[in-house]
C-alpha positions in Angstrom: 75.1 -52.8 -42.7 75.1 -49.0 -42.3 71.8 -49.1 -40.4 73.2 -51.7 -38.0 76.3 -49.7 -37.4 74.2 -46.6 -36.8 72.0 -48.5 -34.4 75.1 -49.7 -32.4 76.4 -46.1 -32.3 79.5 -47.0 -34.3 78.6 -44.4 -37.0 77.2 -40.9 -36.9 73.9 -40.0 -38.5 75.4 -37.9 -41.3 77.8 -40.6 -42.5 75.1 -43.2 -42.4 72.7 -41.0 -44.3 75.3 -40.2 -47.0 76.3 -43.8 -47.3 72.7 -45.0 -47.8 71.9 -42.1 -50.2 74.9 -43.0 -52.4 73.3 -46.4 -53.0 69.8 -45.2 -54.0 70.3 -44.1 -57.6 72.5 -47.0 -58.6 69.9 -49.4 -57.2 67.1 -47.5 -59.2 69.1 -47.7 -62.4 70.0 -51.4 -61.9 66.5 -52.5 -61.3 65.2 -50.4 -64.2 67.8 -52.0 -66.5 66.9 -55.4 -65.2 63.2 -54.9 -65.9 63.9 -53.6 -69.4 66.2 -56.6 -70.1 63.5 -58.9 -68.9 61.0 -57.3 -71.2 63.3 -57.3 -74.2 64.2 -60.9 -73.8 60.7 -62.1 -73.2 61.0 -63.2 -69.6 57.6 -62.1 -68.6 57.3 -63.9 -65.3 60.6 -62.5 -64.1 59.5 -59.0 -65.2 56.2 -59.3 -63.3 58.2 -60.4 -60.2 60.4 -57.3 -60.5 57.5 -54.8 -61.0 56.5 -54.4 -57.4 60.0 -53.2 -56.4 60.1 -51.0 -59.5 56.8 -49.5 -58.5 58.0 -48.9 -54.9 61.1 -47.1 -56.3 59.1 -44.9 -58.6 56.5 -44.1 -55.9 59.1 -43.2 -53.3 61.0 -41.0 -55.9 57.8 -39.2 -56.8 56.9 -38.5 -53.2 60.6 -37.5 -52.5 61.0 -40.2 -49.9 63.8 -42.0 -51.6 66.6 -40.3 -49.7 67.4 -40.7 -46.0 67.7 -37.4 -44.1 70.5 -37.2 -41.5 68.2 -35.3 -39.1 65.4 -37.9 -39.2 67.4 -41.1 -39.4 67.1 -42.0 -35.8 63.3 -41.6 -36.0 63.2 -43.8 -39.1 65.8 -46.3 -38.0 63.4 -49.2 -37.2 61.4 -48.6 -40.4 64.5 -48.3 -42.6 66.0 -51.5 -41.1 62.7 -53.4 -41.7 62.4 -52.0 -45.2 65.9 -53.1 -46.1 65.4 -56.6 -44.7 62.2 -57.0 -46.8 64.0 -55.7 -49.9 66.9 -58.1 -49.4 64.6 -61.1 -48.9 62.7 -60.0 -52.0 65.8 -59.6 -54.2 67.3 -62.9 -53.0 64.0 -64.6 -53.9 64.0 -62.9 -57.3 67.6 -64.0 -57.8 66.7 -67.6 -56.9 63.8 -67.6 -59.3 65.9 -66.3 -62.1 68.7 -68.8 -61.4 66.1 -71.6 -61.3 64.7 -70.5 -64.7 68.2 -70.4 -66.1 68.9 -73.9 -64.8 65.6 -75.1 -66.1 66.3 -73.9 -69.6 70.0 -74.6 -69.6 69.7 -78.0 -71.6 67.7 -76.1 -74.3 70.5 -73.5 -74.6 73.2 -76.2 -75.0 71.3 -78.2 -77.6 70.7 -75.1 -79.6 
């Protein structure tokens, strides 16, 4: 949403960069906790599905590319928009697979 507002000139570069950067570390922590919970509960398939995104986060952090710079945001606007769309599609797919797995095993949970 911030990238779209920046593209339409409804938001300045500094506010867009700070808004995007505030979301980076909570997303990293949430995905890390999700992967650890998948491992601890034995959901190997879901963990394997979450690993590419975790790898991307670790790699971007190690290369110091995890934060958006206010100066370069207009040069990176198309790439950032595309990256966020791919990430959203990936996370929705992961959510749908996890929900399908829960519904598949729901009768087993009820029967005990």
